[in-house]
C-alpha positions as CSV (number, residue, x, y, z in Angstrom):
1,M,-12.7,-13.0,14.3
2,K,-14.0,-9.6,13.3
3,I,-17.6,-8.9,12.6
4,D,-18.5,-6.5,9.8
5,A,-21.6,-5.0,8.1
6,I,-22.3,-4.5,4.4
7,A,-23.8,-1.5,2.7
8,M,-25.6,-2.7,-0.4
9,G,-27.2,-0.3,-2.8
10,R,-27.3,2.6,-0.4
11,S,-27.8,6.2,-1.6
12,L,-24.6,8.2,-1.2
13,R,-26.5,10.7,0.9
14,D,-27.4,7.9,3.3
15,V,-23.8,6.6,3.8
16,P,-22.6,9.0,6.5
17,N,-25.5,8.3,8.8
18,L,-25.3,4.6,8.1
19,V,-21.6,4.4,8.8
20,R,-22.1,6.3,12.1
21,E,-24.7,3.7,13.2
22,I,-22.5,0.8,12.1
23,E,-19.6,2.2,14.0
24,D,-21.8,2.8,17.1
25,C,-23.0,-0.8,17.0
26,G,-19.5,-2.1,17.4
27,F,-18.9,-3.5,14.0
28,T,-15.2,-3.6,13.0
29,G,-15.7,-2.9,9.3
30,V,-18.1,-2.0,6.5
31,W,-18.0,-3.3,2.9
32,F,-19.5,-1.7,-0.1
33,T,-20.8,-3.7,-3.0
34,E,-20.9,-2.7,-6.7
35,S,-24.1,-3.2,-8.6
36,G,-26.3,-0.3,-9.6
37,R,-24.0,2.0,-7.6
38,T,-20.2,2.1,-7.6
39,A,-18.4,0.7,-4.6
40,Y,-15.7,3.4,-4.5
41,T,-18.0,6.4,-3.9
42,G,-19.6,4.7,-0.9
43,C,-16.1,4.0,0.4
44,T,-15.1,7.6,0.0
45,A,-18.1,8.9,2.0
46,A,-17.4,6.3,4.7
47,A,-13.7,7.2,4.7
48,L,-14.6,10.8,5.5
49,T,-17.0,9.8,8.2
50,A,-15.8,6.8,10.1
51,E,-13.4,7.1,13.0
52,H,-12.1,3.6,13.3
53,L,-14.0,1.3,10.9
54,D,-12.1,-0.8,8.3
55,I,-13.6,0.1,4.9
56,G,-13.5,-2.0,1.8
57,T,-15.0,-3.0,-1.5
58,A,-16.7,-6.3,-1.6
59,I,-16.3,-6.3,-4.4
60,A,-15.4,-3.7,-7.0
61,V,-15.5,-5.0,-10.6
62,A,-12.0,-5.1,-12.0
63,F,-12.0,-5.4,-15.8
64,P,-14.0,-2.3,-16.9
65,R,-11.3,-0.2,-15.1
66,S,-7.7,0.1,-15.9
67,P,-5.5,-1.2,-13.1
68,M,-4.0,2.3,-13.0
69,V,-7.4,3.9,-12.3
70,T,-8.1,1.3,-9.6
71,A,-4.7,1.8,-8.0
72,Q,-5.2,5.6,-7.9
73,V,-8.6,5.4,-6.2
74,A,-7.4,2.7,-3.7
75,W,-4.3,4.8,-2.9
76,E,-6.3,7.8,-2.1
77,L,-8.7,5.8,0.1
78,A,-5.8,4.1,1.9
79,D,-4.4,7.6,2.7
80,A,-7.8,9.0,3.7
81,T,-8.4,6.1,6.1
82,D,-4.9,5.9,7.6
83,G,-4.5,2.4,6.2
84,R,-8.0,1.1,7.0
85,F,-9.0,0.6,3.4
86,V,-9.1,-2.9,1.7
87,L,-9.3,-3.2,-2.0
88,G,-11.6,-6.1,-2.9
89,L,-11.7,-7.1,-6.6
90,G,-13.8,-9.5,-8.6
91,T,-14.5,-10.5,-12.2
92,Q,-18.3,-10.4,-12.3
93,V,-19.8,-12.8,-14.9
94,K,-19.1,-12.8,-18.6
95,A,-22.5,-11.3,-19.7
96,H,-22.2,-8.3,-17.5
97,I,-18.6,-7.6,-18.4
98,E,-19.1,-7.9,-22.1
99,R,-22.7,-6.6,-22.5
100,R,-23.1,-4.2,-19.6
101,Y,-19.6,-2.8,-19.4
102,S,-18.4,-3.5,-22.9
103,A,-15.1,-4.8,-21.6
104,A,-12.9,-7.8,-22.3
105,F,-13.5,-11.0,-20.3
106,E,-11.3,-13.7,-22.0
107,H,-9.2,-15.7,-19.6
108,P,-10.8,-14.2,-16.5
109,G,-8.7,-16.0,-14.0
110,S,-5.4,-15.2,-15.6
111,R,-6.6,-11.7,-16.4
112,L,-7.5,-11.1,-12.7
113,R,-4.2,-12.5,-11.5
114,E,-2.3,-10.1,-13.7
115,Y,-4.6,-7.3,-12.7
116,V,-3.7,-7.8,-9.0
117,L,0.0,-7.9,-9.8
118,A,-0.3,-4.8,-11.9
119,V,-2.0,-2.9,-9.2
120,K,0.6,-3.9,-6.7
121,A,3.4,-2.8,-9.1
122,I,1.7,0.6,-9.5
123,F,1.5,0.9,-5.7
124,R,5.2,0.4,-5.4
125,A,5.8,3.0,-8.1
126,F,3.5,5.5,-6.3
127,Q,5.5,5.0,-3.1
128,G,8.8,5.4,-4.9
129,D,10.0,1.9,-4.1
130,E,10.7,1.1,-7.8
131,P,10.2,2.5,-11.3
132,L,7.0,1.6,-13.0
133,D,7.9,-1.2,-15.4
134,F,5.1,-3.8,-15.6
135,H,4.5,-5.9,-18.7
136,G,2.0,-8.7,-19.0
137,D,-0.3,-10.4,-21.4
138,F,-3.2,-8.0,-20.9
139,W,-1.7,-4.7,-19.5
140,N,1.5,-2.8,-19.8
141,F,2.6,0.1,-17.6
142,D,5.9,1.9,-17.8
143,L,5.2,5.7,-17.7
144,M,4.9,7.4,-14.3
145,P,6.1,11.1,-14.4
146,R,6.5,12.5,-11.0
147,M,3.7,15.1,-11.6
148,W,1.3,12.3,-12.4
149,S,2.0,10.2,-9.4
150,P,0.0,10.8,-6.2
151,G,3.3,10.3,-4.3
152,P,4.1,8.3,-1.2
153,I,1.8,7.9,1.7
154,D,2.2,6.7,5.3
155,T,0.2,3.5,4.7
156,P,1.4,2.1,1.4
157,N,0.7,-1.6,2.0
158,V,-2.9,-1.6,0.7
159,P,-4.4,-5.1,1.1
160,V,-5.8,-6.6,-2.1
161,Y,-8.5,-9.3,-1.8
162,I,-10.3,-11.1,-4.5
163,A,-13.6,-12.9,-4.7
164,A,-13.2,-16.6,-5.4
165,V,-15.6,-19.5,-5.7
166,R,-13.8,-22.1,-7.8
167,P,-10.5,-23.7,-6.9
168,W,-8.3,-22.0,-9.5
169,S,-9.3,-18.5,-8.2
170,A,-8.8,-19.6,-4.6
171,R,-5.3,-20.9,-5.4
172,M,-4.5,-17.6,-7.1
173,A,-5.7,-15.7,-4.0
174,G,-3.3,-17.8,-1.9
175,E,-0.5,-17.1,-4.3
176,V,-0.7,-13.3,-5.0
177,C,-3.4,-11.7,-2.8
178,D,-3.7,-10.6,0.8
179,G,-7.2,-12.0,1.3
180,I,-10.1,-13.9,-0.2
181,H,-13.8,-12.9,-0.2
182,V,-15.8,-16.2,0.1
183,H,-19.0,-16.0,-1.9
184,P,-22.2,-15.5,0.2
185,F,-23.4,-18.7,-1.5
186,H,-21.2,-21.2,0.3
187,S,-21.4,-24.1,2.7
188,M,-18.9,-24.9,5.4
189,R,-18.2,-28.2,3.7
190,Y,-17.4,-26.4,0.4
191,L,-15.3,-23.9,2.3
192,Q,-13.3,-26.5,4.1
193,E,-13.0,-29.1,1.3
194,V,-12.6,-26.9,-1.7
195,V,-11.8,-23.2,-1.1
196,L,-9.4,-23.3,1.8
197,P,-7.3,-26.2,0.6
198,A,-6.9,-24.3,-2.7
199,V,-5.9,-21.1,-0.9
200,H,-3.3,-23.1,1.1
201,E,-2.0,-24.7,-2.0
202,G,-1.5,-21.4,-3.7
203,A,0.2,-19.9,-0.7
204,A,2.6,-22.9,-0.5
205,S,3.5,-22.5,-4.2
206,A,4.5,-19.0,-3.6
207,G,6.4,-19.7,-0.4
208,R,3.8,-17.9,1.7
209,S,2.1,-18.9,4.9
210,P,-1.7,-19.5,4.6
211,D,-2.0,-17.3,7.7
212,D,-1.0,-14.4,5.5
213,I,-4.3,-14.6,3.6
214,A,-7.3,-13.2,5.3
215,V,-10.6,-15.2,4.9
216,V,-13.7,-13.1,4.7
217,C,-17.0,-14.9,4.9
218,P,-20.4,-13.2,4.3
219,V,-23.2,-14.7,6.3
220,M,-26.7,-15.1,5.0
221,A,-28.5,-15.0,8.3
222,I,-32.2,-15.9,9.0
223,L,-32.9,-13.8,12.1
224,G,-36.0,-13.6,14.2
225,D,-37.4,-14.1,17.7
226,T,-40.8,-15.1,16.3
227,E,-41.9,-17.7,13.8
228,E,-43.5,-14.9,11.7
229,E,-40.1,-13.1,11.5
230,R,-38.3,-16.3,10.5
231,V,-40.8,-17.3,7.9
232,K,-40.3,-14.0,6.1
233,A,-36.5,-14.2,6.5
234,R,-36.5,-17.8,5.2
235,A,-38.4,-16.8,2.0
236,E,-36.0,-13.9,1.3
237,T,-32.9,-16.1,1.9
238,R,-34.3,-19.0,-0.2
239,L,-34.7,-16.7,-3.2
240,R,-31.3,-15.2,-2.6
241,I,-29.7,-18.6,-2.6
242,A,-31.6,-19.5,-5.8
243,F,-30.4,-16.3,-7.5
244,Y,-26.8,-17.0,-6.7
245,G,-27.1,-20.7,-7.4
246,S,-28.5,-20.0,-10.9
247,T,-24.9,-19.0,-12.0
248,R,-23.8,-22.2,-13.6
249,T,-20.1,-21.7,-12.9
250,Y,-21.1,-22.0,-9.2
251,S,-22.6,-25.4,-9.7
252,G,-19.8,-27.1,-7.7
253,V,-21.3,-25.6,-4.5
254,F,-24.4,-27.7,-5.1
255,D,-22.7,-30.7,-6.6
256,L,-20.4,-31.3,-3.6
257,H,-23.6,-32.0,-1.5
258,G,-25.1,-34.3,-4.1
259,W,-27.5,-31.8,-5.6
260,E,-26.2,-32.1,-9.2
261,G,-28.2,-30.3,-11.8
262,T,-29.6,-27.7,-9.4
263,A,-27.7,-24.8,-10.9
264,D,-28.9,-25.8,-14.4
265,R,-32.5,-25.9,-13.3
266,L,-32.2,-22.6,-11.5
267,H,-30.6,-21.1,-14.6
268,E,-33.5,-22.2,-16.8
269,L,-36.1,-21.0,-14.3
270,Q,-34.4,-17.6,-14.2
271,R,-34.4,-17.3,-18.0
272,A,-38.1,-18.0,-17.9
273,G,-38.6,-15.3,-15.2
274,D,-40.0,-17.9,-12.8
275,L,-39.0,-16.5,-9.4
276,E,-41.5,-18.7,-7.5
277,G,-40.1,-21.8,-9.2
278,M,-36.5,-20.7,-8.3
279,A,-37.3,-20.3,-4.7
280,A,-39.2,-23.6,-4.6
281,T,-36.1,-25.4,-5.9
282,I,-34.2,-24.5,-2.7
283,A,-35.3,-27.2,-0.3
284,D,-35.2,-26.8,3.4
285,E,-32.1,-28.9,3.7
286,M,-30.3,-26.5,1.2
287,L,-31.5,-23.5,3.2
288,E,-29.9,-25.0,6.3
289,V,-26.6,-25.8,4.5
290,Y,-26.2,-22.4,2.9
291,S,-27.5,-20.0,5.6
292,L,-27.6,-19.6,9.3
293,E,-30.8,-19.4,11.3
294,S,-30.9,-18.0,14.8
295,S,-32.7,-15.9,17.4
296,W,-31.1,-12.7,18.3
297,D,-30.0,-13.9,21.6
298,G,-28.4,-17.0,20.0
299,L,-26.8,-15.3,17.1
300,A,-23.3,-14.6,18.5
301,D,-22.9,-18.1,19.7
302,A,-24.1,-19.5,16.4
303,L,-21.7,-17.3,14.4
304,V,-18.7,-18.3,16.6
305,E,-19.6,-22.0,16.5
306,K,-19.9,-22.0,12.7
307,Y,-17.0,-19.6,11.6
308,G,-14.7,-19.4,14.6
309,G,-11.2,-20.6,13.8
310,I,-12.0,-20.5,10.0
311,A,-12.9,-16.9,9.1
312,D,-10.8,-13.9,10.0
313,R,-13.9,-11.7,9.3
314,I,-17.5,-12.4,9.0
315,V,-19.9,-10.1,7.2
316,M,-23.5,-9.8,8.1
317,Y,-24.8,-10.0,4.6
318,D,-27.3,-7.7,2.9
319,A,-27.8,-5.1,5.6
320,S,-30.4,-3.3,3.7
321,A,-32.7,-6.3,3.3
322,N,-32.2,-8.7,6.3
323,W,-32.0,-6.0,8.9
324,S,-32.1,-2.3,9.3
325,F,-30.7,0.1,11.9
326,G,-33.1,1.8,14.2
327,A,-34.0,2.3,17.8
328,G,-34.5,-1.4,18.6
329,S,-31.9,-3.1,16.4
330,L,-29.0,-0.8,17.4
331,D,-29.0,-2.4,20.9
332,R,-29.4,-5.9,19.5
333,W,-26.4,-5.4,17.2
334,R,-24.3,-3.9,20.0
335,D,-24.9,-7.1,22.0
336,V,-24.1,-9.4,19.1
337,T,-20.9,-7.6,18.1
338,A,-19.7,-7.4,21.7
339,A,-20.3,-11.1,22.3
340,V,-18.6,-12.2,19.1
341,T,-15.6,-10.0,19.8
342,K,-15.3,-11.3,23.4
343,A,-15.6,-14.9,22.3
344,T,-12.9,-14.7,19.6
């Protein structure tokens, strides 16, 4: 099991130093999110800095970009990293796609599936394995003059992962993708009873082994050696769970545990701007189910106990908020990454 860091909302100027520290701490990879800042620019800065880190998007928003544009960027990053780049894609939610990006969102599952297949077809055309001739319900590509192709590279098998919460998307990941990004808002029960069985079902339908699909799990960790530190971390994590849980399409993550209606309540509180009420909705039992609380010394054992044998990679979520690099924490993270690596 590999242990990764995440760069969330970091200034592009800060990325090279951050990546050096992440690498120095013994992490195996770094993932870049896409919110106010694009994921690909951070990956580019990291690709030109890191010596051995895996670098990926977790996730890049698919629909506002043509699969051709995404494939071109991913191809260059794969080449720049000697094959250490992972393309992670996701749908985002309808309101953002239609109102922030002014892009189409209809049939998001089928659209994302076709997107992945189109990107992989474009990769094969870049490499010269086959002519570009992809025709689907949403995209069509059949023109690739030699002068407009980036040409073959030494590492053409660019892994494509998708973010998935609900069973349909998880099945699709198993069918056509190389990996799945589990949502930070997950429980082990939801992972084991809903997500992974769907991944396995999708893999079986395509004649693939489930072992061929990497499972990446972000970890919302409540860290601290003092009660004061943990109280602060609990409050931050409680609000983060409330924020993610307010997305009503994720209601199944609550419902499986018997907390029906929680997503609807959180959604209404968010619409009213009641952040305090949202946080208060997340009971202590929910906090325990959806996050991991530990001292620094106990963190490695807790991670291995919870995710060992299930996740191929764990991602210490929200690096910019839950922890920061510096004189003291560098040594702490070195100890944690070394212990996780040794144990797995």
